[in-house]
C-alpha positions as CSV (number, residue, x, y, z in Angstrom):
1,M,18.2,-18.0,-8.4
2,S,17.0,-21.0,-6.4
3,A,13.4,-20.1,-4.7
4,G,11.7,-21.7,-1.7
5,V,8.2,-21.6,-1.1
6,V,7.2,-20.1,2.1
7,R,3.4,-19.3,1.7
8,G,1.2,-19.9,-1.3
9,Q,-0.1,-22.6,-3.8
10,G,-0.8,-22.9,-7.4
11,A,0.4,-22.7,-10.8
12,V,2.0,-19.4,-10.2
13,I,4.6,-20.8,-7.8
14,P,6.5,-23.3,-10.1
15,A,6.3,-20.8,-13.0
16,L,7.8,-18.1,-10.7
17,Q,10.6,-20.9,-9.7
18,E,11.3,-21.7,-13.1
19,A,11.7,-18.2,-14.2
20,L,13.9,-17.4,-11.2
21,A,16.1,-20.4,-11.9
22,S,17.8,-18.9,-15.0
23,A,17.7,-15.5,-13.7
24,A,20.4,-13.2,-13.0
25,P,20.9,-12.3,-9.3
26,A,20.0,-8.7,-9.8
27,P,16.1,-8.3,-9.2
28,A,15.8,-5.1,-11.0
29,Q,17.4,-6.5,-14.1
30,W,15.2,-9.8,-13.9
31,L,12.3,-7.6,-13.8
32,E,13.1,-5.5,-16.7
33,A,14.1,-8.4,-18.9
34,R,10.9,-10.5,-17.7
35,G,8.1,-7.9,-17.4
36,Q,8.0,-4.1,-16.2
37,L,9.8,-2.6,-13.4
38,L,7.8,-0.2,-11.5
39,K,9.9,1.0,-8.4
40,S,13.5,0.3,-7.2
41,E,14.3,1.2,-3.8
42,D,16.6,0.4,-1.2
43,L,13.8,-1.7,0.8
44,G,12.3,-3.2,-2.1
45,I,11.8,-3.7,-6.1
46,V,8.4,-4.0,-7.5
47,G,7.3,-5.0,-11.0
48,L,4.7,-6.5,-12.9
49,V,5.0,-9.9,-14.7
50,D,3.0,-12.6,-16.3
51,L,3.1,-16.1,-14.4
52,A,1.1,-18.8,-15.4
53,G,-1.4,-16.9,-17.4
54,E,-1.7,-14.5,-14.6
55,S,-0.6,-10.8,-14.6
56,C,0.8,-10.4,-11.1
57,Y,2.9,-7.7,-8.9
58,I,5.9,-9.0,-7.8
59,K,7.9,-7.4,-4.7
60,F,11.6,-8.3,-3.8
61,F,12.3,-7.4,0.0
62,L,16.1,-7.2,-0.1
63,A,18.1,-8.7,2.9
64,R,20.2,-5.8,4.1
65,S,22.2,-7.6,6.9
66,A,23.3,-11.1,8.2
67,V,20.4,-10.9,10.7
68,Q,17.9,-10.5,8.0
69,R,19.4,-13.2,5.9
70,I,19.1,-15.6,8.9
71,G,15.2,-14.4,9.2
72,F,14.4,-15.1,5.5
73,A,16.1,-18.6,5.8
74,L,13.7,-19.0,8.6
75,G,10.8,-17.8,6.7
76,L,10.3,-14.6,8.6
77,G,10.1,-10.8,7.3
78,R,7.9,-8.6,5.8
79,A,6.9,-10.3,2.7
80,P,5.3,-13.3,4.7
81,R,3.7,-10.7,7.1
82,A,2.3,-8.9,4.0
83,F,0.9,-12.3,2.6
84,D,-0.7,-13.0,5.8
85,A,-2.2,-9.7,6.2
86,G,-3.7,-9.8,2.7
87,R,-5.2,-13.2,3.2
88,E,-6.8,-12.0,6.8
89,L,-8.3,-8.8,5.5
90,A,-9.7,-10.5,2.4
91,A,-11.4,-13.0,4.7
92,R,-13.0,-10.0,6.5
93,G,-14.3,-8.5,3.2
94,I,-11.7,-5.8,2.9
95,P,-10.6,-5.5,-0.8
96,V,-6.9,-6.0,-1.3
97,A,-4.3,-7.2,-4.0
98,E,-5.0,-10.8,-3.7
99,P,-1.8,-12.6,-2.1
100,M,-0.8,-15.6,-4.3
101,A,3.0,-16.7,-3.3
102,C,5.6,-15.9,-1.2
103,L,9.1,-17.2,-2.0
104,R,12.7,-17.2,-0.4
105,L,15.6,-16.5,-2.2
106,P,19.3,-16.4,-0.9
107,Q,19.4,-12.6,-0.6
108,A,15.6,-11.8,-0.6
109,M,12.3,-12.7,-0.2
110,V,9.5,-12.4,-2.8
111,L,5.8,-11.7,-2.4
112,V,3.6,-12.4,-5.5
113,T,0.0,-10.7,-5.8
114,K,-2.5,-10.7,-8.3
115,A,-2.4,-7.3,-10.2
116,V,-5.4,-4.9,-10.0
117,P,-6.5,-3.2,-12.8
118,G,-6.8,0.6,-12.5
119,A,-4.6,3.3,-11.0
120,D,-3.5,4.2,-7.5
121,L,-5.1,7.4,-6.2
122,K,-1.9,9.7,-6.7
123,T,-1.6,8.4,-10.2
124,L,-5.1,9.2,-10.8
125,W,-5.0,12.7,-9.5
126,L,-2.0,13.6,-11.3
127,T,-3.1,12.3,-14.7
128,A,-6.5,14.0,-14.2
129,Q,-8.4,11.8,-16.2
130,Q,-11.7,13.2,-17.6
131,G,-14.9,11.7,-16.0
132,Q,-13.6,10.9,-12.6
133,D,-16.2,11.8,-9.8
134,W,-13.5,12.5,-7.0
135,S,-16.5,13.3,-4.2
136,H,-17.4,9.5,-5.0
137,I,-13.8,8.1,-5.1
138,M,-13.1,9.9,-1.7
139,S,-16.4,8.4,-0.5
140,R,-15.4,5.0,-1.2
141,T,-11.9,5.7,0.3
142,A,-13.3,6.8,3.5
143,V,-15.5,3.8,3.8
144,A,-12.8,1.5,3.0
145,L,-10.1,3.0,5.7
146,A,-13.2,3.1,8.2
147,R,-13.8,-0.7,7.6
148,L,-10.2,-1.5,7.9
149,H,-9.9,0.4,11.3
150,A,-13.2,-1.1,12.6
151,A,-11.6,-4.7,11.6
152,G,-9.0,-3.8,14.2
153,F,-6.4,-3.3,11.7
154,V,-4.0,-0.2,10.6
155,H,-2.5,-0.1,7.2
156,G,0.7,1.4,8.4
157,D,1.9,3.4,5.1
158,C,-1.4,4.9,4.1
159,K,-0.3,7.0,1.2
160,W,-2.1,7.6,-1.8
161,G,0.2,5.2,-4.0
162,N,-0.7,2.4,-1.7
163,L,-4.6,2.9,-2.5
164,L,-5.8,1.7,-5.8
165,W,-8.9,2.6,-7.6
166,D,-10.2,-0.1,-9.8
167,G,-13.0,1.9,-11.2
168,E,-15.6,0.6,-8.9
169,G,-13.9,0.7,-5.3
170,L,-10.8,1.1,-3.3
171,V,-8.2,-1.7,-3.1
172,L,-5.4,-1.9,-0.5
173,V,-1.8,-2.6,-1.7
174,D,1.6,-2.7,-0.1
175,L,0.5,-4.5,3.1
176,D,3.7,-5.3,4.8
177,S,3.2,-2.7,7.3
178,V,-0.3,-3.8,8.1
179,R,-1.0,-4.4,11.9
180,H,-3.4,-5.7,14.3
181,S,-4.3,-2.7,16.6
182,A,-6.8,-0.9,18.2
183,S,-4.7,2.1,19.1
184,P,-6.5,5.5,18.2
185,Q,-3.0,6.8,17.7
186,R,-2.1,4.5,14.9
187,R,-5.6,5.0,13.4
188,G,-4.9,8.5,13.7
189,R,-1.5,8.2,11.8
190,D,-3.1,6.3,9.0
191,L,-5.6,9.1,8.4
192,A,-2.7,11.8,8.8
193,R,-0.6,10.1,6.0
194,F,-3.6,10.2,3.9
195,V,-4.2,13.7,4.6
196,L,-0.7,14.6,4.0
197,N,-0.8,13.4,0.6
198,A,-4.0,15.2,-0.1
199,E,-2.4,18.4,1.0
200,E,0.5,18.0,-1.3
201,L,-1.5,17.1,-4.1
202,A,-3.8,20.1,-3.5
203,L,-6.9,18.1,-3.2
204,D,-10.2,20.3,-3.1
205,A,-11.3,21.4,0.1
206,E,-15.0,20.4,-0.7
207,I,-13.9,16.9,-1.7
208,F,-11.6,16.6,1.7
209,E,-14.5,17.3,3.4
210,T,-16.7,14.6,2.0
211,F,-13.8,12.3,2.9
212,V,-13.6,13.3,6.5
213,S,-17.3,13.2,6.9
214,V,-17.9,9.8,5.5
215,Y,-15.0,8.3,7.4
216,A,-16.6,9.8,10.8
217,E,-20.1,8.4,9.8
218,N,-18.6,5.0,9.1
219,S,-16.7,5.0,12.3
220,D,-19.5,6.0,14.5
221,S,-17.6,9.1,15.4
222,E,-18.0,12.9,15.1
223,K,-16.2,14.8,12.5
224,A,-14.3,16.9,15.0
225,A,-13.2,14.0,17.0
226,V,-11.8,12.2,13.6
227,L,-9.9,15.8,13.0
228,E,-8.6,15.7,16.5
229,L,-7.5,12.1,16.4
230,L,-5.1,12.8,13.2
231,A,-4.0,16.3,14.2
232,P,-0.8,15.2,16.1
233,S,0.8,13.1,13.7
234,L,-0.3,15.3,10.8
235,A,1.6,18.1,12.6
236,Q,4.6,15.8,12.8
237,L,4.3,14.5,9.3
238,R,4.0,18.0,7.8
239,Q,7.0,19.2,9.3
240,R,8.9,16.4,8.3
241,H,7.9,16.7,4.8
242,A,8.6,20.2,4.7
243,D,12.2,19.9,6.0
244,K,12.7,17.1,3.5
245,Y,10.9,18.6,0.3
246,G,9.9,22.1,1.1
247,R,6.5,23.4,1.9
248,R,4.1,22.7,-1.1
249,G,0.4,22.3,-1.8
250,V,-2.4,23.5,0.5
251,R,-3.3,23.0,4.1
252,L,-6.7,21.3,4.0
253,L,-7.1,21.9,7.9
254,G,-7.7,25.5,7.8
255,N,-7.3,25.8,4.0
256,E,-4.2,27.9,4.3
257,E,-1.6,27.7,1.4
258,L,1.5,26.0,2.6
């Protein structure tokens, strides 16, 4: 596969170009042979590979139409948006997976970011690792999201799998839905997506209270205002997930079993 550079610089780029040049056209097969395949979905394929001595996440954004292929050829799409968002957030002191390269392929775009040690919040919760202080983790998560929103951005896909804990703080990943926005509704949807996961994973109510209180404090808001902000989106997301997966977890706003 021939790969053209859209964003980035450094030794990772020629290393990836060389690796892709002799690769099979199927990204999932390439990742399985080259490193570790982490996720394979219709919209993207994600894996972990070593490039030029760096451990990297690599995500293939697959073209699903002729229009998308034209956009990719012009250097447009979710991959360069995610690269640019990562650079801008990092410049504002918001921890993200460091963008390293964005490349163009005939049928896809590729985003490379530096791998982050640790685990996403969902994995961390489900594996129930000993010694984890979840009040502290939720407090740091709330601060990170409040800082993101205060900087005039929304994540756009603020689920627990896109929030990594590196042992000391929160790191944002999967930035292709990040947008500049001062919209209260979009901030509320970010929070609602986070809360929906917390409910489905049956987060303790006391730990949830910590998250909301710390977010409110760092947003110069009252707790009641934060809950009011996220409530409409949370109701929609709850219903959508109930229709798709059935009811599960707990209802943290009211603490009723679902």
